Biopython code that builds the backbone (N, CA, C, O; Angstrom):
import numpy as np
from Bio.PDB.StructureBuilder import StructureBuilder

atoms = [
    (1, "SER", "N", (-42.906, -1.980, 96.324)),
    (1, "SER", "CA", (-43.593, -1.774, 95.383)),
    (1, "SER", "C", (-43.024, -0.811, 94.217)),
    (1, "SER", "O", (-42.116, -0.032, 94.505)),
    (2, "CYS", "N", (-43.510, -0.848, 92.992)),
    (2, "CYS", "CA", (-43.121, 0.031, 91.982)),
    (2, "CYS", "C", (-43.219, 1.589, 92.000)),
    (2, "CYS", "O", (-42.365, 2.372, 91.583)),
    (3, "ASP", "N", (-44.487, 1.903, 92.593)),
    (3, "ASP", "CA", (-44.711, 3.044, 93.041)),
    (3, "ASP", "C", (-43.541, 3.890, 93.885)),
    (3, "ASP", "O", (-43.455, 5.110, 93.741)),
    (4, "SER", "N", (-42.830, 3.306, 94.592)),
    (4, "SER", "CA", (-41.756, 4.078, 95.359)),
    (4, "SER", "C", (-40.546, 3.981, 95.045)),
    (4, "SER", "O", (-39.633, 4.193, 95.843)),
    (5, "ALA", "N", (-40.377, 3.632, 93.778)),
    (5, "ALA", "CA", (-39.134, 3.172, 93.225)),
    (5, "ALA", "C", (-38.625, 4.057, 91.847)),
    (5, "ALA", "O", (-37.900, 3.543, 90.996)),
    (6, "PRO", "N", (-39.091, 5.386, 91.768)),
    (6, "PRO", "CA", (-39.013, 5.718, 90.128)),
    (6, "PRO", "C", (-37.492, 5.790, 89.894)),
    (6, "PRO", "O", (-37.103, 5.604, 88.741)),
    (7, "ASN", "N", (-36.657, 6.020, 90.791)),
    (7, "ASN", "CA", (-35.239, 6.046, 90.570)),
    (7, "ASN", "C", (-34.568, 4.874, 89.888)),
    (7, "ASN", "O", (-33.450, 4.962, 89.381)),
    (8, "ILE", "N", (-35.235, 3.868, 89.897)),
    (8, "ILE", "CA", (-34.633, 2.608, 89.465)),
    (8, "ILE", "C", (-33.873, 2.628, 87.867)),
    (8, "ILE", "O", (-33.017, 1.831, 87.482)),
    (9, "VAL", "N", (-34.381, 3.623, 87.192)),
    (9, "VAL", "CA", (-33.989, 4.086, 85.869)),
    (9, "VAL", "C", (-32.054, 4.637, 86.148)),
    (9, "VAL", "O", (-31.024, 4.372, 85.529)),
    (10, "LEU", "N", (-32.311, 5.365, 87.211)),
    (10, "LEU", "CA", (-31.030, 5.936, 87.288)),
    (10, "LEU", "C", (-30.074, 5.034, 88.069)),
    (10, "LEU", "O", (-28.873, 5.028, 87.799)),
    (11, "THR", "N", (-30.647, 4.199, 89.131)),
    (11, "THR", "CA", (-29.794, 3.613, 90.084)),
    (11, "THR", "C", (-30.073, 2.065, 90.280)),
    (11, "THR", "O", (-30.257, 1.555, 91.385)),
    (12, "SER", "N", (-30.083, 1.384, 89.086)),
    (12, "SER", "CA", (-30.718, -0.240, 89.059)),
    (12, "SER", "C", (-29.584, -0.838, 89.364)),
    (12, "SER", "O", (-28.477, -0.352, 89.136)),
    (13, "SER", "N", (-29.848, -2.216, 90.039)),
    (13, "SER", "CA", (-28.845, -3.278, 90.632)),
    (13, "SER", "C", (-28.179, -3.728, 89.322)),
    (13, "SER", "O", (-27.363, -4.646, 89.416)),
    (14, "CYS", "N", (-28.433, -3.178, 88.061)),
    (14, "CYS", "CA", (-27.830, -3.865, 86.504)),
    (14, "CYS", "C", (-27.417, -2.353, 86.320)),
    (14, "CYS", "O", (-27.785, -1.934, 85.223)),
    (15, "SER", "N", (-26.828, -1.521, 87.005)),
    (15, "SER", "CA", (-26.030, -0.486, 86.780)),
    (15, "SER", "C", (-25.343, 0.018, 85.686)),
    (15, "SER", "O", (-25.411, 1.136, 85.176)),
    (16, "SER", "N", (-24.419, -1.312, 85.276)),
    (16, "SER", "CA", (-23.558, -1.169, 83.928)),
    (16, "SER", "C", (-23.667, -2.661, 83.107)),
    (16, "SER", "O", (-23.912, -3.750, 83.625)),
    (17, "PRO", "N", (-23.514, -2.490, 82.250)),
    (17, "PRO", "CA", (-23.534, -3.479, 81.285)),
    (17, "PRO", "C", (-21.916, -4.447, 81.250)),
    (17, "PRO", "O", (-21.155, -3.749, 81.921)),
    (18, "PRO", "N", (-21.410, -5.258, 80.936)),
    (18, "PRO", "CA", (-20.074, -5.479, 80.905)),
    (18, "PRO", "C", (-19.208, -4.711, 79.889)),
    (18, "PRO", "O", (-19.691, -4.533, 78.771)),
    (19, "PRO", "N", (-18.208, -4.326, 80.114)),
    (19, "PRO", "CA", (-17.116, -3.277, 78.818)),
    (19, "PRO", "C", (-17.425, -3.717, 77.505)),
    (19, "PRO", "O", (-17.453, -2.939, 76.551)),
    (20, "ALA", "N", (-17.639, -4.838, 77.424)),
    (20, "ALA", "CA", (-17.651, -5.546, 75.955)),
    (20, "ALA", "C", (-18.943, -5.012, 75.579)),
    (20, "ALA", "O", (-19.026, -4.518, 74.454)),
    (21, "ALA", "N", (-19.884, -5.024, 76.266)),
    (21, "ALA", "CA", (-21.150, -4.911, 75.568)),
    (21, "ALA", "C", (-21.403, -3.280, 75.709)),
    (21, "ALA", "O", (-22.111, -2.791, 74.829)),
    (22, "LYS", "N", (-20.968, -2.526, 76.581)),
    (22, "LYS", "CA", (-21.014, -0.889, 76.848)),
    (22, "LYS", "C", (-20.572, -0.308, 75.166)),
    (22, "LYS", "O", (-21.213, 0.479, 74.470)),
    (23, "GLU", "N", (-19.486, -0.889, 74.896)),
    (23, "GLU", "CA", (-18.715, -0.028, 74.035)),
    (23, "GLU", "C", (-18.067, -0.965, 73.089)),
    (23, "GLU", "O", (-16.837, -0.943, 73.113)),
    (24, "PRO", "N", (-18.591, -1.726, 72.318)),
    (24, "PRO", "CA", (-17.907, -2.977, 71.327)),
    (24, "PRO", "C", (-16.895, -2.620, 70.754)),
    (24, "PRO", "O", (-15.983, -3.444, 70.683)),
    (25, "PHE", "N", (-16.717, -1.355, 70.187)),
    (25, "PHE", "CA", (-15.586, -0.641, 69.302)),
    (25, "PHE", "C", (-14.761, -0.094, 70.228)),
    (25, "PHE", "O", (-14.141, 0.860, 69.759)),
    (26, "GLY", "N", (-14.472, -0.372, 71.562)),
    (26, "GLY", "CA", (-13.460, 0.620, 72.432)),
    (26, "GLY", "C", (-14.062, 1.930, 72.786)),
    (26, "GLY", "O", (-14.574, 1.996, 73.903)),
    (27, "SER", "N", (-14.087, 2.899, 72.091)),
    (27, "SER", "CA", (-14.176, 4.186, 71.986)),
    (27, "SER", "C", (-15.939, 4.494, 71.475)),
    (27, "SER", "O", (-16.357, 5.601, 71.134)),
    (28, "GLY", "N", (-16.529, 3.591, 71.519)),
    (28, "GLY", "CA", (-18.095, 3.624, 71.159)),
    (28, "GLY", "C", (-18.088, 3.853, 69.526)),
    (28, "GLY", "O", (-19.187, 3.858, 68.972)),
    (29, "LYS", "N", (-17.008, 4.025, 68.801)),
    (29, "LYS", "CA", (-17.186, 4.409, 67.569)),
    (29, "LYS", "C", (-17.028, 3.089, 66.633)),
    (29, "LYS", "O", (-16.398, 2.102, 67.013)),
    (30, "HIS", "N", (-17.555, 3.164, 65.593)),
    (30, "HIS", "CA", (-17.648, 2.030, 64.520)),
    (30, "HIS", "C", (-16.165, 1.941, 64.120)),
    (30, "HIS", "O", (-15.391, 2.864, 64.375)),
    (31, "PRO", "N", (-15.795, 0.857, 63.510)),
    (31, "PRO", "CA", (-14.387, 0.645, 62.936)),
    (31, "PRO", "C", (-14.147, 1.791, 61.585)),
    (31, "PRO", "O", (-13.046, 2.224, 61.244)),
    (32, "THR", "N", (-15.465, 2.137, 60.944)),
    (32, "THR", "CA", (-15.486, 3.143, 59.966)),
    (32, "THR", "C", (-15.352, 4.449, 60.089)),
    (32, "THR", "O", (-15.373, 5.215, 59.125)),
    (33, "GLY", "N", (-15.169, 4.886, 61.569)),
    (33, "GLY", "CA", (-15.126, 6.486, 62.093)),
    (33, "GLY", "C", (-16.400, 6.416, 62.694)),
    (33, "GLY", "O", (-16.407, 6.548, 63.918)),
    (34, "GLY", "N", (-17.560, 6.226, 62.082)),
    (34, "GLY", "CA", (-18.802, 6.753, 62.402)),
    (34, "GLY", "C", (-19.338, 6.335, 63.981)),
    (34, "GLY", "O", (-18.684, 5.490, 64.591)),
    (35, "PRO", "N", (-20.339, 6.845, 64.513)),
    (35, "PRO", "CA", (-20.830, 6.206, 65.952)),
    (35, "PRO", "C", (-21.360, 4.684, 65.659)),
    (35, "PRO", "O", (-21.874, 4.410, 64.574)),
    (36, "GLY", "N", (-21.229, 3.885, 66.514)),
    (36, "GLY", "CA", (-21.313, 2.349, 66.584)),
    (36, "GLY", "C", (-22.424, 2.315, 67.325)),
    (36, "GLY", "O", (-22.789, 3.415, 67.742)),
    (37, "PRO", "N", (-23.177, 1.240, 67.663)),
    (37, "PRO", "CA", (-24.182, 0.597, 67.944)),
    (37, "PRO", "C", (-24.261, 1.129, 69.636)),
    (37, "PRO", "O", (-25.374, 1.361, 70.109)),
    (38, "ALA", "N", (-23.173, 1.277, 70.383)),
    (38, "ALA", "CA", (-23.207, 1.701, 71.738)),
    (38, "ALA", "C", (-23.639, 3.060, 72.023)),
    (38, "ALA", "O", (-24.201, 3.406, 73.062)),
    (39, "PHE", "N", (-23.318, 3.882, 70.949)),
    (39, "PHE", "CA", (-23.719, 5.303, 70.803)),
    (39, "PHE", "C", (-25.064, 5.450, 70.707)),
    (39, "PHE", "O", (-25.523, 6.315, 71.453)),
    (40, "TYR", "N", (-25.903, 4.821, 69.959)),
    (40, "TYR", "CA", (-27.373, 4.824, 69.646)),
    (40, "TYR", "C", (-28.074, 4.186, 70.710)),
    (40, "TYR", "O", (-29.082, 4.738, 71.150)),
    (41, "ALA", "N", (-27.701, 3.143, 71.170)),
    (41, "ALA", "CA", (-28.247, 2.420, 72.292)),
    (41, "ALA", "C", (-28.223, 3.363, 73.685)),
    (41, "ALA", "O", (-29.148, 3.143, 74.467)),
    (42, "GLU", "N", (-27.356, 4.279, 74.022)),
    (42, "GLU", "CA", (-27.006, 5.352, 75.220)),
    (42, "GLU", "C", (-28.107, 6.353, 74.686)),
    (42, "GLU", "O", (-29.072, 6.576, 75.416)),
    (43, "GLN", "N", (-28.028, 6.889, 73.613)),
    (43, "GLN", "CA", (-28.784, 8.007, 73.311)),
    (43, "GLN", "C", (-30.569, 7.438, 73.450)),
    (43, "GLN", "O", (-31.463, 8.121, 73.948)),
    (44, "TYR", "N", (-30.721, 6.194, 72.933)),
    (44, "TYR", "CA", (-32.213, 5.772, 73.348)),
    (44, "TYR", "C", (-32.700, 5.555, 74.756)),
    (44, "TYR", "O", (-33.829, 5.791, 75.186)),
    (45, "LYS", "N", (-31.379, 4.935, 75.582)),
    (45, "LYS", "CA", (-31.609, 4.835, 77.013)),
    (45, "LYS", "C", (-31.903, 6.162, 77.572)),
    (45, "LYS", "O", (-32.848, 6.335, 78.341)),
    (46, "ASN", "N", (-30.979, 7.256, 77.136)),
    (46, "ASN", "CA", (-31.320, 8.826, 77.681)),
    (46, "ASN", "C", (-32.665, 9.010, 77.467)),
    (46, "ASN", "O", (-33.375, 9.371, 78.405)),
    (47, "HIS", "N", (-33.143, 8.807, 76.323)),
    (47, "HIS", "CA", (-34.487, 9.520, 76.248)),
    (47, "HIS", "C", (-35.598, 8.612, 76.794)),
    (47, "HIS", "O", (-36.596, 9.119, 77.307)),
    (48, "GLY", "N", (-35.433, 7.109, 76.685)),
    (48, "GLY", "CA", (-36.033, 6.481, 77.517)),
    (48, "GLY", "C", (-36.143, 7.108, 79.218)),
    (48, "GLY", "O", (-37.183, 7.311, 79.845)),
    (49, "ASN", "N", (-35.183, 7.253, 79.536)),
    (49, "ASN", "CA", (-34.913, 7.846, 80.963)),
    (49, "ASN", "C", (-35.841, 9.179, 81.292)),
    (49, "ASN", "O", (-36.563, 9.297, 82.283)),
    (50, "ASP", "N", (-35.655, 10.177, 80.215)),
    (50, "ASP", "CA", (-36.543, 11.416, 80.161)),
    (50, "ASP", "C", (-37.829, 10.989, 80.419)),
    (50, "ASP", "O", (-38.513, 11.345, 81.379)),
    (51, "ALA", "N", (-38.232, 10.010, 79.308)),
    (51, "ALA", "CA", (-39.942, 9.665, 79.373)),
    (51, "ALA", "C", (-40.373, 8.988, 80.515)),
    (51, "ALA", "O", (-41.549, 9.098, 80.865)),
    (52, "PHE", "N", (-39.273, 8.034, 81.390)),
    (52, "PHE", "CA", (-39.670, 7.494, 82.209)),
    (52, "PHE", "C", (-39.792, 8.525, 83.676)),
    (52, "PHE", "O", (-40.450, 8.233, 84.675)),
    (53, "LYS", "N", (-39.162, 9.488, 83.527)),
    (53, "LYS", "CA", (-39.211, 10.606, 84.701)),
    (53, "LYS", "C", (-40.403, 11.267, 84.885)),
    (53, "LYS", "O", (-40.727, 11.708, 85.987)),
    (54, "LYS", "N", (-41.409, 11.423, 83.427)),
    (54, "LYS", "CA", (-42.452, 11.968, 83.005)),
    (54, "LYS", "C", (-43.493, 11.215, 83.318)),
    (54, "LYS", "O", (-44.675, 11.560, 83.320)),
    (55, "GLY", "N", (-42.916, 9.890, 83.658)),
    (55, "GLY", "CA", (-44.203, 9.175, 83.867)),
    (55, "GLY", "C", (-44.832, 8.574, 82.565)),
    (55, "GLY", "O", (-45.909, 7.978, 82.564)),
    (56, "GLN", "N", (-44.075, 8.784, 81.484)),
    (56, "GLN", "CA", (-44.790, 8.228, 80.039)),
    (56, "GLN", "C", (-43.932, 7.113, 80.056)),
    (56, "GLN", "O", (-42.753, 7.252, 79.731)),
    (57, "TYR", "N", (-44.440, 5.899, 80.436)),
    (57, "TYR", "CA", (-43.873, 4.518, 80.466)),
    (57, "TYR", "C", (-44.156, 3.655, 79.264)),
    (57, "TYR", "O", (-43.318, 2.781, 79.044)),
    (58, "LYS", "N", (-45.143, 3.739, 78.480)),
    (58, "LYS", "CA", (-45.564, 3.203, 77.084)),
    (58, "LYS", "C", (-44.186, 3.827, 76.275)),
    (58, "LYS", "O", (-43.294, 3.165, 75.745)),
    (59, "GLN", "N", (-44.296, 5.171, 76.347)),
    (59, "GLN", "CA", (-43.134, 5.789, 75.373)),
    (59, "GLN", "C", (-41.681, 5.254, 76.054)),
    (59, "GLN", "O", (-40.779, 4.977, 75.263)),
    (60, "ALA", "N", (-41.470, 5.126, 77.295)),
    (60, "ALA", "CA", (-40.099, 4.810, 77.285)),
    (60, "ALA", "C", (-39.874, 3.358, 77.149)),
    (60, "ALA", "O", (-38.738, 2.959, 76.892)),
    (61, "ILE", "N", (-40.949, 2.448, 77.311)),
    (61, "ILE", "CA", (-40.782, 0.961, 76.597)),
    (61, "ILE", "C", (-40.549, 0.902, 75.147)),
    (61, "ILE", "O", (-39.960, -0.068, 74.670)),
    (62, "GLU", "N", (-40.917, 1.752, 74.499)),
    (62, "GLU", "CA", (-40.564, 1.861, 72.856)),
    (62, "GLU", "C", (-39.276, 2.759, 72.863)),
    (62, "GLU", "O", (-38.694, 2.580, 71.793)),
    (63, "LEU", "N", (-38.677, 3.564, 73.576)),
    (63, "LEU", "CA", (-37.415, 3.934, 73.172)),
    (63, "LEU", "C", (-36.486, 3.126, 74.012)),
    (63, "LEU", "O", (-35.362, 3.124, 73.510)),
    (64, "PHE", "N", (-36.572, 2.376, 75.220)),
    (64, "PHE", "CA", (-35.763, 1.247, 75.504)),
    (64, "PHE", "C", (-35.406, 0.010, 74.907)),
    (64, "PHE", "O", (-34.407, -0.689, 75.072)),
    (65, "THR", "N", (-36.552, -0.156, 74.076)),
    (65, "THR", "CA", (-36.934, -1.367, 72.902)),
    (65, "THR", "C", (-35.829, -1.050, 71.682)),
    (65, "THR", "O", (-34.946, -1.812, 71.288)),
    (66, "GLN", "N", (-36.113, 0.192, 71.239)),
    (66, "GLN", "CA", (-35.334, 0.795, 70.151)),
    (66, "GLN", "C", (-33.902, 0.725, 70.401)),
    (66, "GLN", "O", (-33.141, 0.528, 69.454)),
    (67, "GLY", "N", (-33.409, 0.885, 71.734)),
    (67, "GLY", "CA", (-31.844, 0.764, 72.229)),
    (67, "GLY", "C", (-31.502, -0.366, 71.984)),
    (67, "GLY", "O", (-30.553, -0.562, 71.226)),
    (68, "LEU", "N", (-32.270, -1.515, 72.633)),
    (68, "LEU", "CA", (-31.949, -2.911, 72.509)),
    (68, "LEU", "C", (-31.904, -3.259, 71.073)),
    (68, "LEU", "O", (-31.266, -4.244, 70.701)),
    (69, "SER", "N", (-32.493, -2.567, 70.319)),
    (69, "SER", "CA", (-32.115, -3.145, 68.614)),
    (69, "SER", "C", (-30.847, -2.411, 68.116)),
    (69, "SER", "O", (-30.507, -2.324, 66.936)),
    (70, "PHE", "N", (-30.187, -1.889, 69.200)),
    (70, "PHE", "CA", (-28.940, -1.510, 68.431)),
    (70, "PHE", "C", (-27.999, -2.505, 69.356)),
    (70, "PHE", "O", (-26.997, -2.966, 68.809)),
    (71, "GLU", "N", (-28.247, -2.829, 70.615)),
    (71, "GLU", "CA", (-27.474, -3.310, 71.626)),
    (71, "GLU", "C", (-28.089, -4.297, 72.473)),
    (71, "GLU", "O", (-28.437, -4.036, 73.625)),
    (72, "ALA", "N", (-28.286, -5.835, 71.736)),
    (72, "ALA", "CA", (-29.246, -6.637, 72.624)),
    (72, "ALA", "C", (-28.906, -6.913, 73.863)),
    (72, "ALA", "O", (-29.771, -7.298, 74.650)),
    (73, "THR", "N", (-27.504, -6.755, 74.275)),
    (73, "THR", "CA", (-27.065, -7.321, 75.367)),
    (73, "THR", "C", (-27.227, -6.246, 76.598)),
    (73, "THR", "O", (-26.932, -6.511, 77.764)),
    (74, "HIS", "N", (-27.645, -5.232, 76.230)),
    (74, "HIS", "CA", (-27.703, -3.968, 77.166)),
    (74, "HIS", "C", (-28.384, -4.057, 78.449)),
    (74, "HIS", "O", (-29.565, -3.714, 78.493)),
    (75, "ALA", "N", (-27.609, -4.605, 79.839)),
    (75, "ALA", "CA", (-28.310, -5.085, 81.124)),
    (75, "ALA", "C", (-29.203, -3.678, 81.163)),
    (75, "ALA", "O", (-30.425, -3.792, 81.249)),
    (76, "VAL", "N", (-28.752, -2.681, 81.116)),
    (76, "VAL", "CA", (-29.633, -1.364, 81.865)),
    (76, "VAL", "C", (-30.904, -1.271, 81.116)),
    (76, "VAL", "O", (-32.000, -1.316, 81.675)),
    (77, "LEU", "N", (-30.753, -1.150, 79.941)),
    (77, "LEU", "CA", (-31.870, -1.085, 78.830)),
    (77, "LEU", "C", (-33.168, -1.980, 79.253)),
    (77, "LEU", "O", (-34.328, -1.569, 79.289)),
    (78, "TYR", "N", (-32.670, -3.421, 79.596)),
    (78, "TYR", "CA", (-33.457, -4.332, 80.058)),
    (78, "TYR", "C", (-33.963, -3.939, 81.400)),
    (78, "TYR", "O", (-35.130, -4.296, 81.562)),
    (79, "SER", "N", (-33.437, -3.307, 82.419)),
    (79, "SER", "CA", (-33.784, -3.087, 83.773)),
    (79, "SER", "C", (-34.673, -2.064, 83.731)),
    (79, "SER", "O", (-35.714, -2.060, 84.388)),
    (80, "ASN", "N", (-34.265, -1.028, 82.860)),
    (80, "ASN", "CA", (-35.221, 0.288, 82.809)),
    (80, "ASN", "C", (-36.600, -0.035, 82.326)),
    (80, "ASN", "O", (-37.656, 0.481, 82.691)),
    (81, "ARG", "N", (-36.370, -1.159, 81.271)),
    (81, "ARG", "CA", (-37.998, -1.394, 80.843)),
    (81, "ARG", "C", (-38.482, -2.362, 81.663)),
    (81, "ARG", "O", (-39.701, -2.480, 81.533)),
    (82, "SER", "N", (-37.971, -3.143, 82.503)),
    (82, "SER", "CA", (-38.557, -3.801, 83.223)),
    (82, "SER", "C", (-39.487, -2.898, 84.361)),
    (82, "SER", "O", (-40.665, -3.042, 84.688)),
    (83, "ALA", "N", (-38.635, -2.080, 84.742)),
    (83, "ALA", "CA", (-39.162, -0.543, 85.626)),
    (83, "ALA", "C", (-40.566, -0.208, 84.903)),
    (83, "ALA", "O", (-41.604, -0.157, 85.564)),
    (84, "CYS", "N", (-40.543, 0.034, 83.415)),
    (84, "CYS", "CA", (-41.719, 0.421, 82.902)),
    (84, "CYS", "C", (-42.971, -0.163, 83.096)),
    (84, "CYS", "O", (-44.081, 0.259, 83.420)),
    (85, "TYR", "N", (-42.306, -1.675, 82.698)),
    (85, "TYR", "CA", (-43.489, -2.792, 82.947)),
    (85, "TYR", "C", (-44.146, -2.830, 84.129)),
    (85, "TYR", "O", (-45.376, -2.767, 84.138)),
    (86, "CYS", "N", (-43.293, -2.958, 85.489)),
    (86, "CYS", "CA", (-43.654, -2.913, 86.397)),
    (86, "CYS", "C", (-44.677, -1.475, 86.814)),
    (86, "CYS", "O", (-45.544, -1.544, 87.685)),
    (87, "HIS", "N", (-44.482, -0.623, 86.282)),
    (87, "HIS", "CA", (-45.328, 0.410, 86.916)),
    (87, "HIS", "C", (-46.766, 0.457, 86.024)),
    (87, "HIS", "O", (-47.780, 1.096, 86.308)),
    (88, "LEU", "N", (-46.547, -0.378, 84.911)),
    (88, "LEU", "CA", (-47.969, -0.357, 84.198)),
    (88, "LEU", "C", (-48.466, -1.817, 84.511)),
    (88, "LEU", "O", (-48.993, -2.517, 83.647)),
    (89, "ARG", "N", (-48.258, -2.229, 85.819)),
    (89, "ARG", "CA", (-48.511, -3.778, 86.089)),
    (89, "ARG", "C", (-48.641, -4.514, 85.281)),
    (89, "ARG", "O", (-49.683, -5.168, 85.237)),
    (90, "GLN", "N", (-47.530, -4.708, 84.235)),
    (90, "GLN", "CA", (-47.501, -5.989, 83.471)),
    (90, "GLN", "C", (-46.305, -6.979, 83.969)),
    (90, "GLN", "O", (-45.281, -6.968, 83.285)),
    (91, "TRP", "N", (-46.342, -7.603, 84.802)),
    (91, "TRP", "CA", (-45.810, -8.530, 85.929)),
    (91, "TRP", "C", (-44.943, -9.495, 85.062)),
    (91, "TRP", "O", (-43.762, -9.614, 85.389)),
    (92, "ASP", "N", (-45.366, -10.132, 84.088)),
    (92, "ASP", "CA", (-44.695, -11.021, 83.040)),
    (92, "ASP", "C", (-43.699, -10.668, 82.294)),
    (92, "ASP", "O", (-42.667, -11.332, 82.203)),
    (93, "LYS", "N", (-43.938, -9.474, 81.626)),
    (93, "LYS", "CA", (-42.838, -8.719, 80.909)),
    (93, "LYS", "C", (-41.739, -7.988, 81.885)),
    (93, "LYS", "O", (-40.603, -7.644, 81.558)),
    (94, "ALA", "N", (-42.420, -7.829, 83.275)),
    (94, "ALA", "CA", (-41.395, -6.747, 83.776)),
    (94, "ALA", "C", (-40.196, -7.841, 84.491)),
    (94, "ALA", "O", (-39.018, -7.530, 84.669)),
    (95, "LEU", "N", (-40.794, -9.139, 84.831)),
    (95, "LEU", "CA", (-39.860, -10.295, 85.139)),
    (95, "LEU", "C", (-39.125, -10.787, 84.381)),
    (95, "LEU", "O", (-38.013, -11.100, 84.805)),
    (96, "GLU", "N", (-39.460, -11.039, 82.999)),
    (96, "GLU", "CA", (-38.530, -11.047, 81.595)),
    (96, "GLU", "C", (-37.526, -10.128, 81.505)),
    (96, "GLU", "O", (-36.422, -10.508, 81.114)),
    (97, "ASP", "N", (-37.720, -8.910, 81.817)),
    (97, "ASP", "CA", (-36.893, -8.270, 81.359)),
    (97, "ASP", "C", (-35.523, -8.096, 82.584)),
    (97, "ASP", "O", (-34.313, -7.939, 82.418)),
    (98, "ALA", "N", (-36.367, -8.209, 83.818)),
    (98, "ALA", "CA", (-35.406, -8.469, 85.065)),
    (98, "ALA", "C", (-34.353, -9.790, 84.762)),
    (98, "ALA", "O", (-33.163, -9.758, 85.074)),
    (99, "ASN", "N", (-34.897, -10.746, 84.216)),
    (99, "ASN", "CA", (-34.080, -12.032, 83.990)),
    (99, "ASN", "C", (-33.294, -11.515, 83.357)),
    (99, "ASN", "O", (-32.175, -11.472, 83.868)),
    (100, "SER", "N", (-33.465, -10.879, 81.967)),
    (100, "SER", "CA", (-32.748, -10.596, 80.901)),
    (100, "SER", "C", (-31.685, -9.576, 81.527)),
    (100, "SER", "O", (-30.579, -9.929, 81.119)),
    (101, "CYS", "N", (-31.587, -8.587, 82.255)),
    (101, "CYS", "CA", (-30.910, -7.870, 83.040)),
    (101, "CYS", "C", (-29.881, -8.696, 83.610)),
    (101, "CYS", "O", (-28.736, -8.502, 83.204)),
    (102, "ILE", "N", (-30.090, -9.624, 84.518)),
    (102, "ILE", "CA", (-29.539, -10.662, 85.168)),
    (102, "ILE", "C", (-28.632, -11.338, 84.429)),
    (102, "ILE", "O", (-27.473, -11.452, 84.828)),
    (103, "ARG", "N", (-29.066, -11.886, 83.222)),
    (103, "ARG", "CA", (-28.632, -12.406, 82.417)),
    (103, "ARG", "C", (-27.134, -11.976, 81.977)),
    (103, "ARG", "O", (-26.083, -12.610, 82.067)),
    (104, "PHE", "N", (-27.444, -10.449, 81.380)),
    (104, "PHE", "CA", (-26.509, -9.638, 80.482)),
    (104, "PHE", "C", (-25.431, -8.882, 81.533)),
    (104, "PHE", "O", (-24.509, -8.276, 80.988)),
    (105, "GLN", "N", (-25.479, -8.879, 82.814)),
    (105, "GLN", "CA", (-24.996, -8.042, 83.435)),
    (105, "GLN", "C", (-23.757, -8.693, 83.465)),
    (105, "GLN", "O", (-22.805, -8.181, 84.054)),
]
sb = StructureBuilder()
sb.init_structure("model")
sb.init_model(0)
sb.init_chain("A")
sb.init_seg("    ")
for serial, (resi, resn, name, xyz) in enumerate(atoms, 1):
    if name == "N":
        sb.init_residue(resn, " ", resi, " ")
    sb.init_atom(name, np.array(xyz, "f"), 0.0, 1.0, " ", f" {name:<3s}", serial, name[0])
structure = sb.get_structure()
């Protein structure tokens, strides 16, 4: 049941994306020296996790979606967003994101 799994955001079966997806520029920095997409995806993930912990699932979905706009293959973002959809009983969307998590893990 989703109601008994609030820690899925922190300890999902999709705990980390492949190294290439996690930091596409090695150190997470863009070749020009500024932060790369992985940095911003991680920031949105962290803010989404905070919203999830507060039970703000719709806000968390928006934040995880923003993270995916920077790094579309980030498995953890899909896993976390899937957990939000589960809490909102939006089963089709939860399943779709769970499948994306598996695809990109």
